[in-house]
VOGU-3710 file (C-alpha; in Angstrom, 3 decimals, decimal comma):
1> matadwsplg> 50,323/-5,794/7,079  46,663/-4,633/7,589  47,656/-1,063/6,141  49,713/-2,599/3,262  47,044/-2,136/0,517  46,193/1,674/1,848  46,789/4,401/-0,514  46,976/8,059/1,365  44,697/10,763/-0,390  45,562/13,746/1,796
11> siyyrkcely> 44,563/13,176/5,327  42,741/10,259/4,498  43,315/6,831/3,130  41,565/4,595/0,212  42,633/1,012/-0,065  41,596/-1,553/-3,173  41,158/-5,008/-2,368  40,204/-8,162/-4,695  36,780/-9,484/-4,787  37,139/-12,034/-7,393
21> smewsglvdl> 39,135/-13,467/-10,119  36,823/-13,582/-12,796  35,612/-16,796/-14,214  35,352/-15,233/-17,911  39,009/-14,565/-17,924  40,481/-15,229/-21,695  36,912/-15,293/-22,823  35,833/-11,697/-22,457  37,489/-8,613/-23,973  35,854/-5,681/-22,457
31> skctvaaapy> 37,118/-3,079/-24,718  35,265/-4,156/-27,292  31,696/-4,342/-25,437  29,099/-2,193/-24,309  29,152/-2,815/-20,292  26,357/-2,212/-18,051  26,737/-3,316/-14,425  24,221/-2,875/-11,428  25,129/-1,350/-8,089  24,958/-3,178/-4,934
41> ggpialmrde> 26,659/-6,057/-6,176  24,403/-6,545/-9,106  24,852/-8,425/-12,288  26,888/-7,340/-15,119  25,379/-7,117/-19,003  28,073/-7,306/-21,980  26,965/-6,557/-25,700  29,629/-6,692/-28,246  30,023/-3,299/-29,531  31,340/-3,635/-33,553
51> sksgrvttnv> 32,306/0,078/-33,425  34,754/-0,870/-30,741  36,254/-3,748/-32,674  37,446/-2,084/-35,728  35,714/-4,617/-38,140  33,512/-3,899/-40,968  30,112/-3,309/-39,758  28,020/-6,240/-40,845  24,338/-7,500/-40,396  24,984/-10,080/-37,821
61> kpiisvynta> 23,046/-9,532/-34,662  24,977/-9,065/-31,519  24,726/-11,047/-28,371  23,766/-9,886/-25,043  25,449/-11,941/-22,118  24,493/-11,562/-18,570  27,397/-12,485/-15,637  27,561/-12,219/-12,034  30,073/-10,132/-10,581  32,582/-13,234/-10,421
71> gkllsqlrwn> 32,330/-13,508/-14,166  30,002/-16,477/-14,060  27,783/-16,682/-17,196  23,874/-16,657/-16,320  22,197/-16,154/-19,624  23,011/-15,294/-23,184  20,256/-13,769/-25,902  21,259/-13,561/-29,551  19,725/-9,912/-30,285  16,922/-9,982/-32,816
81> sghviqigwt> 15,261/-6,460/-32,860  16,650/-2,679/-33,714  19,941/-1,081/-33,115  20,514/-0,752/-29,322  22,122/2,271/-28,421  21,967/1,680/-24,306  21,951/-0,929/-22,044  21,498/-0,530/-18,120  20,049/-1,858/-15,003  16,910/-0,830/-12,914
91> vteellcvqd> 16,866/-0,753/-9,285  15,127/-3,957/-9,165  17,663/-5,759/-11,316  16,134/-5,789/-14,752  17,922/-5,078/-17,876  16,890/-2,252/-20,032  17,754/-2,347/-23,753  17,145/1,165/-25,376  16,852/1,119/-29,324  17,472/4,310/-31,542
101> dgvvlvydif> 13,950/3,891/-32,326  12,753/5,149/-28,560  11,852/1,662/-28,014  12,696/0,184/-24,523  12,811/-3,760/-24,094  13,085/-5,014/-20,606  14,262/-8,209/-19,794  14,947/-10,126/-16,411  18,548/-11,496/-15,247  18,295/-14,522/-17,207
111> lnfkrtfgmg> 17,126/-12,577/-20,267  13,528/-13,534/-20,377  11,455/-10,837/-22,227  9,009/-9,088/-19,643  7,679/-5,933/-21,391  8,306/-2,974/-23,414  7,398/0,802/-23,819  8,538/3,749/-26,103  9,835/6,957/-25,420  7,480/8,923/-27,480
121> qeakdvklld> 6,602/9,627/-30,991  9,209/12,148/-31,692  11,832/9,490/-30,863  10,302/6,849/-32,968  10,194/9,469/-35,974  13,535/11,145/-36,038  15,563/8,381/-34,156  17,742/8,909/-30,764  21,569/10,238/-30,580  22,165/9,297/-26,973
131> ckifnsfqgt> 20,584/8,044/-23,870  21,273/7,950/-20,217  20,013/5,574/-17,493  20,031/7,134/-14,331  18,328/6,670/-10,505  15,628/9,425/-9,748  13,577/9,511/-6,550  10,853/7,547/-8,079  13,164/4,473/-9,249  15,243/4,198/-12,287
141> giavmttafr> 14,472/6,722/-15,151  15,870/6,876/-18,646  16,365/10,097/-20,701  16,789/10,181/-24,426  18,186/12,973/-26,559  16,627/12,973/-30,455  18,388/13,825/-33,442  16,455/17,175/-33,292  18,637/17,883/-29,927  15,457/17,707/-27,873
151> iflitnaedp> 15,704/15,213/-24,601  12,734/13,306/-23,411  12,754/11,679/-19,982  10,878/9,111/-17,906  11,676/8,952/-14,181  10,316/5,516/-13,499  10,683/2,430/-15,841  7,830/0,526/-14,113  5,412/3,269/-14,715  6,811/5,184/-18,087
161> rvrklaevpg> 5,207/8,874/-18,621  7,153/10,443/-21,128  8,009/14,163/-20,369  9,598/16,543/-22,944  12,472/18,886/-21,503  12,873/22,519/-22,472  15,095/22,981/-25,307  18,612/24,214/-24,812  19,045/27,642/-26,625  20,939/27,266/-29,791
171> lnslpsswti> 21,847/23,886/-29,484  22,267/22,405/-33,236  24,649/19,631/-32,554  25,657/17,022/-30,032  26,158/18,602/-26,696  29,831/18,157/-25,639  28,436/16,284/-22,506  25,047/15,965/-20,568  23,919/14,162/-17,697  20,889/13,954/-15,463
181> inierkslal> 20,653/15,146/-11,847  18,154/15,045/-9,247  17,463/18,296/-7,137  14,454/18,697/-4,789  12,957/15,198/-6,086  12,945/16,694/-9,781  14,959/15,120/-12,511  16,749/17,866/-14,500  19,109/17,637/-17,440  22,354/19,440/-17,044
191> vakndqlflv> 23,660/19,998/-21,096  27,108/21,515/-21,719  26,999/23,344/-25,007  30,851/23,572/-25,164  31,738/25,932/-22,363  28,113/26,850/-21,464  25,862/24,866/-19,051  22,415/24,688/-19,274  19,919/23,217/-16,605  16,644/22,202/-18,127
201> dhggqyqeqs> 13,427/21,035/-16,709  10,180/19,668/-18,138  8,089/22,683/-17,051  9,746/24,303/-20,219  12,150/26,324/-18,012  16,089/26,459/-18,743  18,770/28,020/-16,631  22,148/28,885/-17,941  24,783/28,023/-14,963  28,065/29,825/-14,371
211> peveseveay> 30,244/27,549/-11,706  33,185/29,138/-10,117  36,053/27,859/-12,386  39,429/29,613/-12,259  40,967/28,077/-15,427  39,833/28,887/-18,745  37,000/26,373/-20,104  36,637/25,443/-23,960  34,272/22,801/-23,110  32,836/20,447/-20,852
221> vamalsfnnk> 33,687/16,972/-22,224  32,707/14,501/-19,318  30,277/14,735/-16,168  29,518/12,401/-13,277  27,123/12,824/-10,464  27,884/11,113/-7,189  25,933/8,070/-5,411  23,975/10,457/-3,154  23,065/13,076/-5,938  24,843/15,668/-3,899
231> ylalftqtgm> 28,181/16,173/-5,874  29,094/16,583/-9,221  32,515/16,223/-11,429  33,288/18,040/-14,544  35,804/17,286/-16,981  36,907/20,213/-19,091  38,465/20,093/-22,547  42,092/21,302/-21,036  42,165/18,273/-18,877  40,778/20,205/-15,677
241> iwigssdlqk> 38,449/18,132/-13,258  36,066/20,613/-11,382  34,661/19,063/-8,554  31,454/20,840/-6,578  27,943/20,530/-5,557  25,537/19,069/-7,895  23,454/22,578/-8,155  26,969/24,192/-9,021  26,557/26,521/-6,664  29,742/25,297/-4,769
251> cycefntksk> 33,223/24,551/-5,816  35,121/22,445/-3,624  38,601/22,119/-5,906  39,818/22,110/-9,572  42,419/19,517/-10,429  44,315/19,770/-13,626  45,138/16,090/-14,851  47,298/17,536/-17,757  45,651/15,253/-20,070  43,992/16,656/-23,361
261> sppnqlawcg> 41,908/13,623/-24,313  39,072/12,929/-22,075  38,468/9,813/-19,909  37,107/6,764/-20,840  34,946/6,919/-17,915  34,682/9,430/-14,966  33,013/8,246/-12,054  32,765/8,806/-8,148  34,137/6,578/-5,251  31,671/6,620/-2,910
271> ngavvamwdk> 30,737/10,405/-2,134  34,373/11,670/-1,181  36,677/11,457/-4,529  36,275/11,351/-8,291  37,907/8,610/-10,447  38,961/9,391/-14,052  39,679/6,323/-16,192  42,107/6,396/-19,141  42,463/3,094/-20,802  44,816/1,131/-18,256
281> lmvvvgpdkd> 45,218/4,275/-16,185  43,160/5,375/-13,322  43,284/8,901/-11,087  41,540/9,163/-7,889  41,219/12,797/-7,036  40,185/14,121/-3,618  38,393/17,368/-2,716  41,829/19,013/-1,611  43,784/18,424/-4,962  45,262/15,253/-3,492
291> wikynfdspv> 45,412/12,296/-5,815  46,278/8,371/-6,239  47,480/6,787/-9,319  46,756/3,146/-10,220  48,067/1,139/-13,319  46,207/-1,982/-14,584  47,163/-4,450/-17,149  43,981/-4,369/-18,974  41,083/-2,108/-19,598  38,362/-2,097/-16,842
301> slvqeedglr> 34,961/-0,758/-16,201  33,803/1,216/-13,125  30,577/1,029/-10,970  29,672/3,672/-8,417  28,557/2,155/-5,123  27,337/4,419/-2,047  30,775/3,500/-0,121  33,153/2,865/-3,091  33,929/1,922/-6,401  33,978/-1,243/-8,147
311> ifgddvhefl> 36,540/-2,169/-10,670  36,310/-4,956/-13,060  38,493/-5,843/-16,142  39,147/-9,349/-17,925  41,026/-10,810/-15,040  39,929/-9,447/-11,864  37,002/-7,710/-9,887  38,310/-5,123/-7,002  36,628/-2,906/-4,728  38,187/0,415/-4,221
321> qkvpavteqi> 37,017/2,484/-0,983  37,757/5,167/1,545  39,251/3,344/4,619  36,642/3,649/7,379  37,483/5,977/10,319  36,968/3,294/12,483  39,213/0,972/10,514  41,991/3,499/10,590  41,625/3,978/14,300  42,458/0,207/14,927
331> fkigsmepga> 45,158/-0,284/12,088  46,697/2,884/11,757  50,420/2,678/12,708  50,940/4,131/16,244  47,278/4,480/16,736  46,646/4,673/20,667  42,682/4,444/20,221  40,862/1,912/22,522  40,013/-0,364/19,377  43,424/-0,592/18,481
341> mlfeasrefq> 44,765/-1,355/22,158  42,106/-4,273/22,371  43,143/-5,431/19,070  46,552/-5,528/20,156  45,682/-7,221/23,430  43,711/-10,202/21,865  46,557/-10,775/19,664  49,042/-11,201/22,746  46,358/-13,242/24,572  46,491/-15,358/21,524
351> krsqkadeyv> 50,053/-15,759/21,968  50,015/-16,326/25,783  51,571/-13,223/26,533  51,342/-11,230/29,703  51,293/-8,072/27,539  47,667/-8,622/26,910  47,129/-7,592/30,490  48,648/-4,355/30,272  47,116/-3,527/26,948  43,510/-3,990/28,708
361> rmikdkldia> 44,748/-2,201/31,897  45,666/0,774/29,583  42,162/1,118/28,312  40,027/-0,330/31,212  37,898/2,873/31,528  37,078/2,743/27,789  36,796/-0,914/27,331  33,238/-0,237/25,993  34,218/1,851/23,401  37,208/-0,535/22,248
371> vdqcieaagn> 34,381/-3,242/22,037  32,129/-1,265/19,774  35,005/-0,123/17,594  36,087/-3,738/16,949  32,564/-4,880/16,286  32,128/-2,043/13,650  35,733/-2,489/12,035  34,742/-6,022/11,583  31,451/-5,061/9,209  34,078/-3,157/7,268
381> eiepnkqkll> 36,211/-6,043/6,327  35,762/-8,118/3,144  38,162/-11,143/4,451  36,712/-13,374/6,685  40,142/-13,716/8,408  40,165/-10,156/9,233  36,472/-10,323/10,490  37,640/-13,244/12,886  40,420/-11,148/14,081  38,210/-8,331/15,175
391> lraasfgkcf> 35,390/-10,075/16,406  37,862/-12,110/18,459  39,129/-9,047/19,993  35,303/-7,586/20,651  34,729/-11,076/22,380  37,718/-10,674/24,448  37,140/-7,206/25,589  33,477/-8,242/26,168  34,781/-10,644/29,177  35,800/-7,684/31,272
401> ltdyrpeafv> 32,640/-6,044/31,092  29,690/-7,144/33,523  26,862/-4,933/31,938  27,806/-4,772/28,245  24,496/-5,998/26,207  25,517/-8,566/23,330  22,983/-7,722/20,929  25,470/-5,428/18,774  28,019/-8,241/18,561  25,453/-11,161/17,977
411> nmcqmlrvln> 23,904/-9,005/14,986  27,360/-8,266/13,740  28,146/-12,315/13,615  24,688/-13,101/11,984  25,148/-10,300/9,109  28,756/-11,076/8,550  27,931/-14,855/8,125  24,884/-13,896/5,893  27,416/-11,559/3,779  29,940/-14,121/3,394
421> qvrhhsvgip> 27,603/-16,455/1,985  26,266/-13,962/-0,879  29,930/-12,781/-1,404  30,911/-16,654/-2,331  31,767/-16,311/-5,961  29,052/-18,956/-6,899  26,722/-16,374/-5,720  28,483/-13,253/-6,638  26,909/-10,439/-4,724  29,739/-8,565/-3,193
431> ltylqlehls> 27,665/-6,460/-0,599  29,372/-4,416/2,025  27,956/-4,087/5,471  26,587/-0,629/4,903  25,407/-1,388/1,618  23,223/-4,048/3,112  21,769/-2,020/5,592  20,654/0,596/2,694  19,308/-2,496/0,840  17,631/-4,499/3,632
441> mpvlidrlvl> 17,303/-8,085/4,132  14,220/-8,544/2,478  15,573/-7,160/-0,840  18,687/-9,122/-0,561  16,513/-12,381/-0,284  14,226/-11,159/-3,168  17,635/-10,885/-4,942  18,619/-14,330/-4,160  15,247/-15,852/-5,312  15,606/-13,968/-8,377
451> rkffclaiki> 18,982/-15,549/-9,115  17,361/-18,869/-8,128  19,395/-19,340/-5,216  16,068/-20,802/-3,042  18,192/-22,910/-0,830  20,292/-20,359/0,333  17,429/-17,713/0,713  15,578/-20,274/2,951  18,708/-21,126/4,966  19,353/-17,355/5,714
461> cqylkipdae> 15,481/-16,811/6,495  15,602/-19,871/9,105  19,075/-18,595/10,328  17,690/-14,893/10,869  14,421/-16,226/12,179  12,294/-14,339/9,463  8,618/-15,065/9,661  7,584/-18,054/7,293  4,873/-15,598/5,686  7,857/-13,393/4,729
471> gtsrilahwa> 10,667/-15,801/4,378  10,412/-19,754/3,727  6,745/-19,822/2,417  7,204/-17,107/0,037  10,538/-18,605/-1,099  9,315/-21,842/-1,618  6,041/-20,541/-3,822  8,734/-18,788/-5,936  10,693/-22,250/-6,137  7,413/-24,179/-7,223
481> cykvqqkhee> 6,760/-21,484/-10,008  10,413/-21,893/-11,284  9,914/-25,610/-11,126  6,734/-25,789/-13,289  8,614/-23,865/-15,911  10,986/-26,966/-16,235  9,476/-28,707/-19,279  11,732/-31,793/-19,380  10,352/-32,934/-15,739  7,319/-35,322/-15,909
491> edtlakaisq> 4,023/-33,596/-14,860  3,290/-36,287/-12,342  6,455/-36,224/-10,787  6,754/-32,513/-10,623  3,290/-32,127/-9,128  4,180/-34,797/-6,471  7,295/-33,263/-5,794  5,867/-29,589/-5,445  2,925/-31,112/-3,304  5,271/-32,938/-0,967
501> klldvpgvsf> 7,364/-29,947/-0,497  4,610/-27,173/-0,136  1,619/-29,017/1,548  2,273/-28,290/5,144  3,697/-24,881/4,250  1,561/-22,230/5,614  0,686/-19,312/3,285  1,299/-21,151/-0,028  -1,160/-20,682/-2,812  -1,213/-23,500/-5,180
511> seiasqaldq> -3,699/-21,791/-7,391  -0,929/-19,327/-8,230  1,531/-21,988/-9,020  -0,787/-23,768/-11,076  -1,648/-20,450/-12,927  2,090/-20,288/-13,526  1,950/-23,879/-15,198  -0,928/-22,790/-17,403  0,916/-19,914/-18,401  3,861/-22,170/-19,627
521> grkqlaikll> 1,240/-24,329/-21,484  1,191/-27,088/-18,858  -2,597/-27,490/-18,628  -2,470/-31,011/-16,954  0,134/-30,228/-14,236  -2,006/-27,173/-13,271  -5,127/-29,496/-13,119  -3,164/-31,538/-10,847  -1,799/-28,599/-8,737  -5,217/-27,286/-7,939
531> eyepkaseqv> -6,136/-30,358/-6,374  -4,205/-29,254/-3,405  -5,587/-25,787/-3,599  -7,987/-25,534/-0,186  -9,825/-22,394/-1,453  -12,570/-23,077/-3,641  -12,719/-19,277/-4,535  -9,133/-19,765/-5,657  -9,574/-23,319/-7,657  -12,997/-22,644/-9,372
541> plllkmdqdh> -12,199/-19,283/-11,564  -8,383/-21,331/-12,825  -10,700/-24,291/-13,505  -12,945/-22,667/-15,668  -9,960/-20,791/-17,199  -8,981/-24,264/-18,283  -12,339/-25,256/-19,674  -12,801/-27,981/-16,691  -16,426/-26,774/-16,265  -17,761/-29,793/-14,735
551> talakaidsg> -15,075/-29,970/-12,121  -15,259/-26,356/-11,424  -19,176/-26,991/-11,011  -18,233/-29,897/-8,388  -16,068/-27,962/-6,686  -18,194/-24,703/-6,253  -21,049/-26,836/-4,761  -18,477/-28,443/-2,257  -17,561/-25,200/-1,045  -21,031/-24,451/-0,160
561> dsdlvytvll> -20,592/-20,931/-1,565  -23,827/-20,182/-3,718  -22,163/-17,012/-5,376  -19,136/-19,451/-6,827  -21,886/-21,900/-7,874  -23,814/-19,053/-9,640  -20,511/-17,790/-11,352  -19,828/-21,490/-12,960  -23,659/-21,729/-14,126  -23,551/-18,601/-15,691
571> rlkeklqssg> -20,443/-19,521/-17,341  -21,655/-23,029/-18,147  -25,007/-21,231/-19,886  -23,150/-19,075/-21,968  -20,808/-21,601/-23,338  -23,711/-24,308/-23,916  -25,744/-22,338/-26,682  -28,369/-24,973/-26,263  -30,609/-24,707/-23,228  -31,296/-28,546/-23,338
581> dflmtirtmp> -27,843/-29,555/-23,094  -27,279/-26,901/-20,437  -30,144/-28,555/-18,267  -28,989/-31,915/-19,053  -25,696/-31,199/-17,849  -26,927/-29,727/-14,077  -29,802/-31,954/-13,737  -27,919/-34,479/-12,163  -26,475/-31,904/-9,426  -29,588/-31,108/-7,473
591> iayslyiqfc> -28,015/-28,455/-5,624  -26,738/-26,682/-8,753  -30,236/-27,231/-10,460  -31,805/-25,770/-7,370  -29,729/-22,808/-7,453  -30,241/-22,057/-11,056  -34,163/-22,334/-10,308  -33,882/-19,582/-7,743  -31,680/-17,677/-10,274  -34,369/-17,884/-13,004
601> kqqnpklved> -37,347/-16,977/-10,646  -35,652/-13,436/-10,363  -34,057/-13,031/-13,869  -36,659/-15,552/-16,229  -39,757/-16,510/-14,366  -41,147/-17,815/-17,858  -38,133/-20,133/-18,189  -38,968/-21,750/-14,671  -42,549/-22,291/-15,729  -41,499/-24,033/-18,642
611> lyyqednfld> -39,381/-26,461/-16,789  -41,965/-26,995/-14,188  -44,259/-27,951/-16,719  -41,752/-30,601/-18,481  -41,060/-31,962/-15,160  -44,990/-32,223/-14,518  -44,322/-30,234/-11,418  -47,756/-28,430/-11,088  -47,492/-27,309/-7,576  -44,387/-25,264/-8,147
621> ngnckvvrsf> -45,611/-24,057/-11,585  -48,630/-23,145/-10,045  -46,564/-21,063/-7,475  -44,910/-19,544/-10,285  -47,900/-18,366/-12,141  -49,367/-16,986/-8,971  -46,217/-14,925/-8,625  -46,164/-13,612/-12,145  -49,941/-12,701/-11,856  -48,957/-9,716/-9,239
631> qeemledrlk> -46,549/-8,659/-11,993  -49,446/-8,170/-14,638  -50,648/-4,508/-14,948  -54,038/-5,705/-16,511  -56,544/-7,100/-14,226  -57,972/-9,652/-16,814  -54,275/-10,670/-17,305  -54,030/-11,020/-13,801  -57,267/-13,252/-13,375  -56,109/-15,340/-16,478
641> rledaqncys> -52,918/-16,133/-14,660  -54,668/-17,049/-11,565  -57,164/-19,141/-13,177  -54,130/-21,065/-15,019  -52,372/-21,331/-11,341  -55,847/-22,672/-9,973  -55,840/-25,584/-12,608  -52,285/-26,468/-11,652  -53,274/-26,525/-8,153  -56,371/-28,906/-9,261
651> rakndfaakq> -54,039/-31,422/-11,104  -51,489/-31,277/-8,072  -54,368/-32,263/-5,949  -53,780/-29,411/-3,740  -57,426/-28,354/-2,624  -56,314/-25,919/-0,357  -54,164/-24,054/-2,540  -56,978/-24,274/-5,456  -59,611/-23,009/-3,210  -57,431/-20,013/-1,826
661> tedqikllkf> -56,716/-19,101/-5,728  -60,510/-19,342/-6,500  -61,078/-17,074/-3,446  -58,721/-14,530/-4,690  -60,331/-14,606/-7,999  -63,579/-14,134/-6,607  -62,293/-11,218/-4,392  -60,619/-9,503/-7,573  -63,820/-9,421/-9,552  -65,674/-8,301/-6,452
671> qrrleeeynk> -63,346/-5,236/-6,180  -63,561/-4,485/-9,537  -67,420/-4,234/-9,418  -66,963/-1,986/-6,263  -64,606/0,207/-8,063  -67,004/0,540/-11,364  -70,100/1,380/-8,646  -68,219/3,622/-6,303  -65,225/4,957/-8,384  -63,003/4,296/-5,926
681> pyvdlslhqt> -59,881/1,923/-5,387  -60,281/-1,276/-4,139  -58,161/-3,838/-6,326  -55,095/-5,346/-4,374  -56,533/-4,678/-0,905  -57,139/-7,928/1,045  -60,413/-9,092/2,226  -60,164/-7,610/5,483  -58,626/-4,495/4,078  -61,862/-4,319/1,776
691> iykltveqin> -64,323/-4,986/4,567  -62,496/-2,189/6,706  -62,665/0,120/4,101  -66,478/-0,116/3,239  -67,091/0,029/6,828  -64,948/3,315/7,296  -66,814/4,737/4,302  -70,286/3,541/5,481  -71,141/1,201/2,789  -72,308/-1,542/4,859
701> kpaeqlrkef> -74,377/-3,987/2,582  -71,215/-4,786/0,250  -69,229/-5,393/3,385  -71,856/-7,717/4,649  -72,006/-9,256/1,615  -68,367/-10,089/1,502  -68,704/-11,403/5,244  -71,411/-14,015/4,000  -69,481/-14,901/0,735  -65,810/-15,437/2,480
711> kvpekrywll> -67,241/-16,674/5,521  -65,398/-14,250/7,590  -65,505/-15,668/11,277  -67,626/-13,484/13,582  -65,497/-12,505/16,174  -62,955/-11,255/13,433  -65,676/-9,348/11,611  -66,558/-7,686/14,923  -63,358/-6,525/15,472  -62,866/-5,082/12,076
721> rinalaeagd> -66,305/-3,225/12,312  -65,626/-1,946/15,709  -62,367/-0,368/14,631  -63,724/0,678/11,299  -66,825/2,693/13,053  -64,432/4,246/15,635  -62,134/5,489/12,855  -65,099/6,806/11,031  -66,326/8,628/14,264  -69,715/6,877/14,210
731> wgelekfsrt> -70,365/6,849/17,578  -73,624/6,251/17,623  -73,375/3,551/14,997  -70,781/2,093/17,218  -72,957/2,109/20,494  -75,906/0,508/18,386  -73,726/-2,393/17,064  -72,588/-3,081/20,712  -76,211/-3,894/21,706  -77,322/-5,753/18,740
741> kkppvgmevf> -76,988/-9,189/20,104  -74,492/-10,855/22,364  -71,365/-9,619/21,109  -68,500/-12,293/20,604  -66,061/-9,615/21,961  -65,682/-8,322/25,284  -66,649/-4,564/25,891  -63,025/-3,790/26,616  -62,380/-3,817/22,842  -64,964/-0,979/22,310
751> veacvklhnk> -63,242/1,050/25,186  -60,005/0,364/23,516  -61,144/1,700/19,960  -62,624/4,726/21,551  -59,537/5,600/23,540  -57,421/4,700/20,287  -59,196/7,565/18,652  -58,705/9,881/21,885  -62,439/9,954/22,858  -62,356/9,052/26,566
761> qeaqrymnrv> -65,905/10,283/27,119  -67,408/7,640/24,424  -65,205/4,785/26,078  -66,941/5,562/29,208  -69,995/4,484/28,182  -68,889/1,244/27,995  -67,386/0,802/31,340  -70,359/-0,196/33,076  -70,474/-3,223/30,831  -66,642/-4,252/31,096
771> apdkkvkcll> -66,241/-7,378/32,871  -64,579/-6,799/36,370  -61,190/-8,791/35,299  -60,855/-6,489/32,249  -61,978/-3,125/34,429  -58,709/-2,352/35,692  -56,887/-2,496/32,570  -59,290/-0,176/30,779  -59,743/2,322/33,353  -55,720/2,579/33,366
781> klgnlkaaae> -56,183/3,171/29,737  -58,733/6,130/30,616  -56,404/7,351/33,153  -58,849/7,191/35,797  -56,207/5,762/38,633  -58,549/6,186/41,540  -61,233/4,323/40,108  -58,614/1,502/38,945  -57,586/1,321/42,379  -60,996/0,953/43,547
791> aafenrnede> -61,859/-1,912/41,337  -58,416/-3,759/42,061  -59,314/-3,577/45,662  -63,012/-4,903/44,837  -61,112/-7,497/42,601  -58,997/-8,424/45,728  -55,996/-8,448/43,378  -52,841/-7,126/44,898  -51,052/-7,547/41,645  -53,439/-5,159/40,170
801> lntvlsrvsl> -53,225/-2,605/42,940  -49,296/-2,680/42,419  -49,661/-1,986/38,712  -52,106/1,062/39,633  -49,433/2,403/42,266  -46,710/2,188/39,627  -48,678/4,744/37,503  -49,289/7,436/40,131  -47,121/10,256/39,913  -44,948/11,383/42,986
811> mdkqlaesir> -46,992/14,677/43,310  -50,087/12,377/44,040  -49,238/11,655/47,464  -52,563/11,184/49,026  -53,590/8,583/45,972  -50,466/6,862/46,616  -51,074/6,500/50,443  -54,897/5,510/49,731  -53,693/2,771/47,327  -50,982/1,514/50,027
821> amrnelgkk> -53,784/1,309/52,657  -56,009/-0,921/50,395  -52,822/-3,127/49,662  -52,227/-3,442/53,533  -55,924/-4,131/54,253  -55,807/-7,044/51,680  -52,617/-8,268/53,239  -54,011/-8,383/56,593  -57,170/-10,500/55,158
//
């Protein structure tokens, strides 16, 4: 009886199977409601339409109800805004409610308000006549027609950017029909002005279309675009259905329904047949003018799917689809396909009949094809019993194959188990295997989470071994965010339950859950949840948002993150207008106080000085004054600062710092006198730099005076003077200076000073007075390798000979041989 529900449409078959008996049976009358149903087994939204009820229009606001596909009520909302002209669902299952003033209100599946946006100023000013909600290449789009007969559209409700389409020439009344089609990633409006068709875009262009139509057309009164945007159906006033390509360039067939009244609904069943619905009569038309007629007991609504058509009414929800090719191959009467033979063999095997062996032998060379067909056909079945029969046949066939890979069979079993769970009437997502492939498993998990089926979503993730970060952890985080919205539960109990469930789950952010609790006005719950957040960088900002400043500061200090501490400190300082209150708050926290002092040293040095003064911290106060002295532009102000610093050091009993500050003051005053006398810059030079510069400039008396007054060590003074005289090129004075008295430095210093200024001849004058142990080094600097080798030999120092040898070039072989001979001679002795 597998083919009992099949109906032929030319050479192919269509079948209609029941999905659910509707729970709303007897409670809902679809004929009096505006209906919006989402594809991929999505929810159904109903809004009572007073214009369909035949009653006198009242000011009573309608009720919007959302059901799952089994007719189970999910949520209700008494509408309290403007007049709604259209409702529809986005690809992310958000409900769009479009008002006649162009305002679009967006709700989730439980009718919680999410956001709103407008369709432009003209829509607001002149009101709307009609609206179309469609799928674009960017998401879910909305197109509206104003009372001025102009069309505005957005292509993505997530990022609404209103665009005006070109005006239809001569359009001064509501078009006989119109729709939105997607061509080459562009959304265009196809508008029927009686028997004329115009394609308009947002670039200001319109094109009159002339499809191939054999019969006479007075007006196009209905349009339907296929799920894949490739095919279009037009219904004319004479009752003819035109089926062709969406660009209107190809005509596949024209079918005369002989109905003068337009259908209530015109839709596509998958991408292969057009369905026209009149009240309780439905006609399915194929591209070869074949047709099937179905009668219903009550009015129904149609929902296009990519592989079929969902049909739901007051009592039942059904699915109409083309019989898949593989299913037809197996179940068609008289079929000799490998899959059909294997299915029969499996049935005979269950009966313990020997015919099973005969069937298997007939397809032994095609057994792998037969197994694949049975597996694929199982995926196309809605009823679990049929799935089991086909999978059992596939399993039976696998027993005769030694090298058949089981992945396809295992994957199909897994997917069917998941599909059967989500198809259950309590969940109400009647996806087919093909729809699941296109929708993807992560999206299905998201949709279960959206419907609050957290346990089922987790079980599916665990069953499919989806990584925790993408599966269990993410779902539990959503569960926790949902739990904090339950106002009837005690905060302590709720925080404990959430922590017990999530504490050992990797990748869960307690701060996000706490933030959700705060948004719900549950401040204490948010504080309790934040205690479990391991990242201080996530804790602190939220604590500050909740005015838990002291706790935030303590957490920031414990984290060791100075930037985080600074964030809290600056927030506290801004909040506590009185500086005294702020300082009293942080004084009990040494780390925070220390960091604030560091911050003030950069931003407000005067405040730091005042703080140190209040605390009698004379040493640090003196340090601050020294630092600030170098920021003064006037010398007198700098000296005043340094004198204050000296007093602070004296009060701190730091004699060294006081003496150094006193010396700095004396040096600055001395440098000022030098500038006044010689008209050259000396201020801000160090003591050594000042002596060096004076020596270079041959101003010897003040240099000598500085040496005596500041007690510069003699060796240091000699080094300064030697280098300064060499830089000045005063070689005579340098030679004279070397003979004044017994120098505290060796003659090698004079040699180095001369070599540094590239005067090797002058350096040679000091070589005779260089100590023997320094002579080799000096001769190497002069580049006299031969003399250096002889000096090393005289010192009987083999290491020095090796050093000299390493400097000899490859070209000077004679010198190298001579040095090796000296080294060998030393080695013998």
